[in-house]
C-alpha positions in Angstrom: 111.0 69.0 101.5 109.3 68.0 98.2 106.7 71.2 98.7 110.1 73.0 98.9 111.6 71.5 95.7 108.7 72.6 93.8 108.5 75.9 94.8 111.9 76.2 93.9 111.7 74.6 90.5 108.4 76.9 89.9 110.8 79.7 90.7 113.4 78.6 88.5 111.1 78.4 85.7 109.3 81.3 85.8 112.8 83.5 86.2 113.9 81.5 83.1 110.7 82.4 81.1 110.5 85.9 82.1 114.4 86.7 81.6 113.8 84.8 77.9 110.7 87.2 77.3 113.1 90.4 78.4 115.3 88.9 75.5 112.5 89.1 73.1 110.8 85.8 73.1 107.2 86.9 73.1 106.0 83.2 73.3 107.6 82.6 76.5 107.0 85.8 78.1 103.0 85.2 77.9 103.3 82.0 79.3 105.1 83.3 82.2 102.6 86.2 82.5 99.8 83.4 82.4 101.5 81.3 85.3 102.1 84.7 87.3 98.5 85.4 86.8 97.5 81.9 88.2 99.6 82.5 91.1 98.8 86.2 91.4 95.0 85.3 91.5 95.4 83.0 94.3 97.3 85.4 96.4 94.8 88.3 96.1 91.6 85.9 96.4 92.8 84.9 99.6 93.0 88.9 100.6 90.0 89.9 99.1 87.5 87.3 100.5 85.5 90.3 100.8 85.7 91.6 97.7 85.9 88.4 95.0 84.7 90.5 92.2 87.6 92.8 92.3 90.6 90.0 92.4 90.6 89.5 88.4 90.8 93.7 87.7 93.6 93.7 90.1 95.1 90.7 88.3 95.0 92.7 85.6 96.3 95.5 87.3 99.3 93.8 88.8 100.1 92.2 85.2 100.3 95.5 83.9 102.3 97.2 86.5 104.8 93.8 85.9 105.1 94.6 82.3 105.5 98.3 83.0 108.3 97.8 85.4 109.8 94.6 83.9 113.2 96.8 83.3 113.4 97.0 87.0 113.6 93.2 87.7 117.0 92.5 89.1 118.0 88.9 87.9 120.1 88.1 91.2 116.4 88.2 93.1 113.3 86.0 92.7 111.0 86.7 90.2 108.3 85.9 92.1 109.0 87.6 95.4 109.3 90.7 93.0 105.9 89.9 91.7 104.1 89.6 94.9 105.3 93.3 96.2 104.0 94.6 93.2 101.0 92.9 94.2 101.1 94.1 97.6 101.3 97.6 96.3 98.7 97.2 94.0 96.8 95.7 96.9 97.6 98.6 99.2 96.3 101.0 96.4 93.0 99.1 96.3 92.4 99.5 99.9 93.0 103.5 99.8 90.8 103.8 96.7 88.1 101.9 99.2 88.9 104.0 102.1 90.2 101.1 104.2 92.2 102.4 107.0 96.1 101.2 107.2 95.6 99.4 109.8 93.7 96.7 108.1 96.8 96.2 106.1 99.6 94.2 107.2 102.4 96.9 106.8 105.1 94.3 107.8 104.4 92.4 104.5 105.6 95.6 102.6 108.0 97.5 104.7 111.3 96.3 102.8 109.4 97.2 99.3 108.1 100.5 100.8 111.6 101.6 101.5 112.4 100.5 98.0 110.0 102.2 96.1 111.2 104.1 92.7 109.0 107.2 91.9 110.6 107.7 88.5 109.3 104.2 87.8 106.0 105.0 89.2 105.5 107.9 86.5 107.0 105.9 83.7 104.5 103.4 84.6 101.5 105.7 84.3 102.7 107.4 81.2 102.7 104.0 80.0 99.3 102.9 81.0 97.9 106.2 80.2 99.4 105.9 76.6 97.8 102.0 76.4 94.3 103.6 77.9 94.5 106.0 74.7 94.2 103.0 72.2 91.0 101.3 74.3 87.2 102.4 73.3 85.9 105.3 74.8 83.7 103.6 77.0 86.3 101.1 78.6 89.1 104.2 78.9 86.2 106.4 80.8 85.0 103.5 83.0 89.2 102.3 84.0 90.1 105.9 84.2 87.3 107.1 86.8 87.5 103.8 89.0 90.9 102.9 88.8 93.3 105.7 88.2 90.8 108.6 89.8 89.5 106.2 92.4 85.9 106.6 92.1 83.3 104.0 93.2 81.3 102.2 90.5 78.3 104.1 91.0 80.4 107.5 91.2 81.8 106.4 87.6 78.4 105.9 86.4 76.9 108.8 87.5 80.1 110.6 85.5 79.9 108.7 82.4 76.1 108.3 82.0 76.6 104.4 82.1 75.0 102.3 84.4 77.0 100.6 87.0 76.9 97.0 85.4 78.1 98.5 82.1 81.1 100.5 84.1 82.1 97.2 85.6 82.0 95.2 82.4 83.9 97.8 80.7 86.7 98.3 83.4 86.9 94.2 83.2 86.8 94.5 79.2 89.2 97.1 79.1 91.9 95.3 81.4 91.7 92.5 79.3 92.5 94.2 76.5 95.3 96.0 78.0 96.9 92.7 79.3 96.4 90.8 75.8 98.3 93.7 74.4 100.9 93.5 76.9 101.1 89.7 76.5 101.9 90.5 72.8 104.9 92.6 72.9 106.4 91.8 69.6 103.3 92.3 67.8 103.3 95.7 68.7 106.9 96.2 67.6 108.4 97.1 71.2 109.8 93.9 72.0 109.4 92.0 75.3 
């Protein structure tokens, strides 16, 4: 029971922070995203044991999606369940890019979320991400575009961009971190939370 109480309290605090962020409190929103990133990191680390180097990039992708989809959050629902649903979608996308067959992804975990998927939200998110990508330095933008959007391997992206494979990895990581940092400061951009 004490563990259940801790989970309920964590959910209550995170949801209050998230809703406060939606109302324009950038500091509380950043705190919420920081705590969500810790939870997501743990969630993804368990599922990506064969690819631990990909965990941080995937955490950043999920945070970007959470930010871009924040207007779809239903305050009557648990925030952590919503965030984990987004993480599962991103995990499935990651496996697809890697060529992992569907039978290796536990589809029962995402069945309800797949039925409720909103294609318009995905289009809006893609537009928002592309606009943010335009603000990145060209090497970061190219690396993210070829690997995270087009689904090329690191080696293929390196060949396309003329960068070394390690440079592609570094540029992806730095670019995603820069995107996440921009999202954590919504009031600094003048867009509100």
